[in-house]
Structure formats: structure tokens, C-alpha cells
VOPAGU-2260 file (C-alpha; in pm, 1 decimal, decimal comma):
REM VOPAGU-2260
SITE   aa  ch    i         X         Y         Z
SITE  MET   A    0    1968,5    -403,4     776,2
SITE  HIS   A    1    2079,3    -751,7     681,6
SITE  ALA   A    2    2119,9    -804,0     306,3
SITE  ALA   A    3    1878,0   -1099,1     307,3
SITE  THR   A    4    1594,3    -880,1     438,9
SITE  ARG   A    5    1639,1    -584,6     204,5
SITE  LEU   A    6    1382,1    -519,2     -64,7
SITE  ALA   A    7    1508,7    -494,3    -418,2
SITE  GLU   A    8    1548,9    -148,5    -566,8
SITE  HIS   A    9    1279,5     -84,1    -825,4
SITE  GLY   A   10    1347,5      48,5   -1173,1
SITE  SER   A   11    1059,5     297,3   -1183,0
SITE  LEU   A   12     819,5     485,2    -961,1
SITE  ASP   A   13     535,1     260,5   -1081,2
SITE  ASP   A   14     732,1     -43,5    -963,9
SITE  ALA   A   15     785,8     113,5    -622,1
SITE  PHE   A   16     409,1     118,2    -566,2
SITE  LEU   A   17     373,6    -256,4    -628,9
SITE  PRO   A   18     406,4    -541,0    -375,8
SITE  PRO   A   19     611,2    -620,5    -180,5
SITE  LEU   A   20     724,2    -258,0    -135,0
SITE  SER   A   21     371,9    -111,0    -149,7
SITE  HIS   A   22     299,1    -202,1     213,7
SITE  ALA   A   23     590,1      14,7     326,8
SITE  TRP   A   24     416,5     329,0     196,2
SITE  LYS   A   25     131,6     276,8     447,7
SITE  ASP   A   26    -129,2     557,5     431,5
SITE  ALA   A   27      79,1     751,1     178,8
SITE  LEU   A   28      26,1     493,6     -96,9
SITE  THR   A   29    -312,7     618,8    -218,5
SITE  PRO   A   30    -221,7     989,7    -240,7
SITE  LEU   A   31     115,8     906,9    -397,0
SITE  ARG   A   32     -43,3     685,6    -660,7
SITE  ALA   A   33    -299,4     956,9    -740,7
SITE  TRP   A   34     -25,3    1219,2    -772,3
SITE  GLN   A   35     191,6     994,7    -986,7
SITE  ALA   A   36     -99,2     909,0   -1219,1
SITE  ASP   A   37    -177,8    1275,0   -1299,4
SITE  ALA   A   38     113,4    1498,7   -1395,3
SITE  ASN   A   39    -107,2    1808,4   -1353,9
SITE  ARG   A   40    -193,3    1727,1    -994,0
SITE  PRO   A   41     -27,0    1961,8    -739,6
SITE  TRP   A   42     258,7    1808,5    -540,0
SITE  GLN   A   43     193,3    1999,6    -217,3
SITE  PRO   A   44     -72,8    1758,0     -79,0
SITE  VAL   A   45     176,8    1472,8    -114,4
SITE  LEU   A   46     444,3    1639,7      97,6
SITE  PRO   A   47     282,8    1561,4     438,3
SITE  CYS   A   48     260,0    1196,3     335,0
SITE  LEU   A   49     630,4    1186,4     260,0
SITE  GLU   A   50     721,9    1371,0     579,3
SITE  LYS   A   51     562,0    1092,4     784,3
SITE  LEU   A   52     780,9     823,8     629,8
């Protein structure tokens, strides 16, 4: 990938869910945000979302 087209690395997980990177998560964005927002939420439902990326 050309350096001019790379997205900047974000400092936190919250930042990674914000534009312009948020569009790259596609359908996984909603479940990932829900999982990240609740530390007691099980991680297993998020795994299929990550496998698709």
C-alpha cells in the first residue's frame, strides 16, 4: 500500500471505531462497538465478525 493512502494508526480502540477507519469495519462495526462498550459482554459473538475481515 502506498504511504499516501494509508490510514493513520489510532491510539485507542475507541479511536479505531471513528471515521475514517470506521467504514473499514463494515458489518462488524456494530457488534464490535457493543462488545467494547460493555466489559461484561462475552467475546465469542465478536469472533465471527473478526474472522470475516
